C-alpha positions as protocol buffer text, in pm:
chain_id: "A"
residue {
  index: 1
  type: MET
  ca { x: -20 y: 4 z: 6 }
}
residue {
  index: 2
  type: PRO
  ca { x: 250 y: 278 z: 82 }
}
residue {
  index: 3
  type: GLY
  ca { x: 441 y: 224 z: -227 }
}
residue {
  index: 4
  type: HIS
  ca { x: 112 y: 252 z: -447 }
}
residue {
  index: 5
  type: VAL
  ca { x: 0 y: 593 z: -249 }
}
residue {
  index: 6
  type: LEU
  ca { x: 323 y: 752 z: -226 }
}
residue {
  index: 7
  type: TYR
  ca { x: 516 y: 655 z: -559 }
}
residue {
  index: 8
  type: GLY
  ca { x: 228 y: 494 z: -762 }
}
residue {
  index: 9
  type: TRP
  ca { x: 378 y: 151 z: -769 }
}
residue {
  index: 10
  type: ARG
  ca { x: 150 y: -94 z: -950 }
}
residue {
  index: 11
  type: ASP
  ca { x: 184 y: -460 z: -993 }
}
residue {
  index: 12
  type: HIS
  ca { x: -3 y: -477 z: -1303 }
}
residue {
  index: 13
  type: PRO
  ca { x: 112 y: -389 z: -1641 }
}
residue {
  index: 14
  type: GLY
  ca { x: -64 y: -40 z: -1811 }
}
residue {
  index: 15
  type: ARG
  ca { x: -237 y: -58 z: -2083 }
}
residue {
  index: 16
  type: ASN
  ca { x: 56 y: -33 z: -2283 }
}
residue {
  index: 17
  type: GLY
  ca { x: 207 y: -344 z: -2182 }
}
residue {
  index: 18
  type: GLN
  ca { x: 475 y: -221 z: -1944 }
}
residue {
  index: 19
  type: GLY
  ca { x: 482 y: -197 z: -1602 }
}
residue {
  index: 20
  type: TRP
  ca { x: 641 y: 48 z: -1330 }
}
residue {
  index: 21
  type: PRO
  ca { x: 949 y: 62 z: -1161 }
}
residue {
  index: 22
  type: HIS
  ca { x: 904 y: -3 z: -799 }
}
residue {
  index: 23
  type: ASP
  ca { x: 1160 y: 236 z: -659 }
}
residue {
  index: 24
  type: GLU
  ca { x: 1136 y: 594 z: -536 }
}
residue {
  index: 25
  type: SER
  ca { x: 1231 y: 739 z: -854 }
}
residue {
  index: 26
  type: LEU
  ca { x: 854 y: 732 z: -978 }
}
residue {
  index: 27
  type: ALA
  ca { x: 675 y: 1009 z: -896 }
}
residue {
  index: 28
  type: ASP
  ca { x: 308 y: 908 z: -987 }
}
residue {
  index: 29
  type: GLY
  ca { x: 156 y: 886 z: -635 }
}
residue {
  index: 30
  type: HIS
  ca { x: -12 y: 1121 z: -410 }
}
residue {
  index: 31
  type: ARG
  ca { x: 279 y: 1278 z: -249 }
}
residue {
  index: 32
  type: TRP
  ca { x: 311 y: 1668 z: -296 }
}
residue {
  index: 33
  type: ASP
  ca { x: 543 y: 1610 z: -562 }
}
residue {
  index: 34
  type: SER
  ca { x: 358 y: 1379 z: -783 }
}
residue {
  index: 35
  type: GLN
  ca { x: 400 y: 1428 z: -1167 }
}
residue {
  index: 36
  type: ARG
  ca { x: 95 y: 1252 z: -1263 }
}
residue {
  index: 37
  type: PRO
  ca { x: -142 y: 1502 z: -1400 }
}
residue {
  index: 38
  type: GLY
  ca { x: -441 y: 1529 z: -1226 }
}
residue {
  index: 39
  type: ALA
  ca { x: -324 y: 1355 z: -930 }
}
residue {
  index: 40
  type: SER
  ca { x: -450 y: 1475 z: -579 }
}
residue {
  index: 41
  type: THR
  ca { x: -177 y: 1527 z: -364 }
}
residue {
  index: 42
  type: PHE
  ca { x: -136 y: 1531 z: 13 }
}
residue {
  index: 43
  type: PRO
  ca { x: 27 y: 1862 z: 163 }
}
residue {
  index: 44
  type: LYS
  ca { x: 402 y: 1927 z: 122 }
}
residue {
  index: 45
  type: GLU
  ca { x: 445 y: 1940 z: 501 }
}
residue {
  index: 46
  type: TRP
  ca { x: 348 y: 1570 z: 542 }
}
residue {
  index: 47
  type: THR
  ca { x: 617 y: 1332 z: 566 }
}
residue {
  index: 48
  type: ASP
  ca { x: 584 y: 986 z: 401 }
}
residue {
  index: 49
  type: GLN
  ca { x: 519 y: 861 z: 753 }
}
residue {
  index: 50
  type: GLN
  ca { x: 211 y: 1072 z: 808 }
}
residue {
  index: 51
  type: ILE
  ca { x: 74 y: 979 z: 484 }
}
residue {
  index: 52
  type: VAL
  ca { x: 100 y: 610 z: 579 }
}
residue {
  index: 53
  type: ASP
  ca { x: -52 y: 667 z: 889 }
}
residue {
  index: 54
  type: ALA
  ca { x: -333 y: 881 z: 759 }
}
residue {
  index: 55
  type: VAL
  ca { x: -393 y: 596 z: 513 }
}
residue {
  index: 56
  type: ARG
  ca { x: -402 y: 352 z: 773 }
}
residue {
  index: 57
  type: ASP
  ca { x: -611 y: 502 z: 996 }
}
residue {
  index: 58
  type: THR
  ca { x: -856 y: 592 z: 746 }
}
residue {
  index: 59
  type: LEU
  ca { x: -901 y: 226 z: 665 }
}
residue {
  index: 60
  type: GLU
  ca { x: -904 y: 89 z: 990 }
}
residue {
  index: 61
  type: GLN
  ca { x: -1122 y: 380 z: 1146 }
}
residue {
  index: 62
  type: PRO
  ca { x: -1332 y: 541 z: 893 }
}
residue {
  index: 63
  type: THR
  ca { x: -1621 y: 810 z: 994 }
}
residue {
  index: 64
  type: HIS
  ca { x: -1791 y: 725 z: 624 }
}
residue {
  index: 65
  type: PHE
  ca { x: -1835 y: 461 z: 406 }
}
residue {
  index: 66
  type: ARG
  ca { x: -1983 y: 304 z: 103 }
}
residue {
  index: 67
  type: ALA
  ca { x: -2015 y: -59 z: 48 }
}
residue {
  index: 68
  type: ALA
  ca { x: -2093 y: -245 z: -262 }
}
residue {
  index: 69
  type: THR
  ca { x: -2086 y: -618 z: -329 }
}
residue {
  index: 70
  type: VAL
  ca { x: -1675 y: -606 z: -387 }
}
residue {
  index: 71
  type: ARG
  ca { x: -1574 y: -264 z: -371 }
}
residue {
  index: 72
  type: ARG
  ca { x: -1546 y: -54 z: -22 }
}
residue {
  index: 73
  type: THR
  ca { x: -1470 y: 313 z: 17 }
}
residue {
  index: 74
  type: VAL
  ca { x: -1425 y: 493 z: 307 }
}
residue {
  index: 75
  type: TRP
  ca { x: -1338 y: 831 z: 427 }
}
residue {
  index: 76
  type: ARG
  ca { x: -1205 y: 1019 z: 723 }
}
residue {
  index: 77
  type: GLU
  ca { x: -1086 y: 1372 z: 815 }
}
residue {
  index: 78
  type: ILE
  ca { x: -733 y: 1394 z: 978 }
}
residue {
  index: 79
  type: ASP
  ca { x: -541 y: 1735 z: 1059 }
}
residue {
  index: 80
  type: GLY
  ca { x: -829 y: 1881 z: 817 }
}
residue {
  index: 81
  type: LEU
  ca { x: -764 y: 1690 z: 532 }
}
residue {
  index: 82
  type: THR
  ca { x: -1024 y: 1432 z: 398 }
}
residue {
  index: 83
  type: VAL
  ca { x: -876 y: 1077 z: 289 }
}
residue {
  index: 84
  type: ARG
  ca { x: -1063 y: 877 z: 81 }
}
residue {
  index: 85
  type: ALA
  ca { x: -960 y: 453 z: 70 }
}
residue {
  index: 86
  type: GLU
  ca { x: -1077 y: 193 z: -135 }
}
residue {
  index: 87
  type: TYR
  ca { x: -1018 y: -178 z: -96 }
}
residue {
  index: 88
  type: ASN
  ca { x: -1197 y: -501 z: -232 }
}
residue {
  index: 89
  type: VAL
  ca { x: -1331 y: -786 z: -48 }
}
residue {
  index: 90
  type: ARG
  ca { x: -1269 y: -1061 z: -258 }
}
residue {
  index: 91
  type: PRO
  ca { x: -1527 y: -1396 z: -248 }
}
residue {
  index: 92
  type: ASP
  ca { x: -1287 y: -1569 z: -8 }
}
residue {
  index: 93
  type: GLY
  ca { x: -1305 y: -1294 z: 218 }
}
residue {
  index: 94
  type: LYS
  ca { x: -945 y: -1147 z: 168 }
}
residue {
  index: 95
  type: ILE
  ca { x: -894 y: -781 z: 157 }
}
residue {
  index: 96
  type: ALA
  ca { x: -703 y: -618 z: -157 }
}
residue {
  index: 97
  type: PHE
  ca { x: -623 y: -270 z: -132 }
}
residue {
  index: 98
  type: ARG
  ca { x: -701 y: -41 z: -429 }
}
residue {
  index: 99
  type: THR
  ca { x: -605 y: 319 z: -378 }
}
residue {
  index: 100
  type: ALA
  ca { x: -621 y: 608 z: -98 }
}
residue {
  index: 101
  type: PHE
  ca { x: -591 y: 958 z: -169 }
}
residue {
  index: 102
  type: PRO
  ca { x: -709 y: 1320 z: -48 }
}
residue {
  index: 103
  type: VAL
  ca { x: -1044 y: 1458 z: -176 }
}
residue {
  index: 104
  type: GLU
  ca { x: -1233 y: 1778 z: -97 }
}
residue {
  index: 105
  type: ASP
  ca { x: -1488 y: 1638 z: 118 }
}
residue {
  index: 106
  type: VAL
  ca { x: -1696 y: 1318 z: 225 }
}
residue {
  index: 107
  type: PRO
  ca { x: -1959 y: 1295 z: -62 }
}
residue {
  index: 108
  type: LYS
  ca { x: -2351 y: 1303 z: 6 }
}
residue {
  index: 109
  type: GLY
  ca { x: -2497 y: 963 z: 59 }
}
residue {
  index: 110
  type: ALA
  ca { x: -2194 y: 817 z: 219 }
}
residue {
  index: 111
  type: GLU
  ca { x: -2297 y: 643 z: 559 }
}
residue {
  index: 112
  type: VAL
  ca { x: -2185 y: 746 z: 871 }
}
residue {
  index: 113
  type: ALA
  ca { x: -1954 y: 440 z: 1011 }
}
residue {
  index: 114
  type: GLN
  ca { x: -2048 y: 338 z: 1363 }
}
């Protein structure tokens, strides 16, 4: 999870059939210095550890959620920033992380987590 959120690492080849390097030279994640066009980014002041902690806290203790058959989306505000995280629940019950990134706000219609 940290490699994807911070640097944009992906384990599956892209549409062009090429993969992504798994090193810190890839700047396709959600750090403040992301080079991916249109990517939402975490504040420059946040360390990599703060980003990873925020994603973990969002996944483990969300304030809002949406649940479909497979995909789950959760949100949590951390230090004034709303973090969105997505994961899949596979048929065998295993969890597969998808992505996490900052957003403007929790969307209308998201349920409040208990």
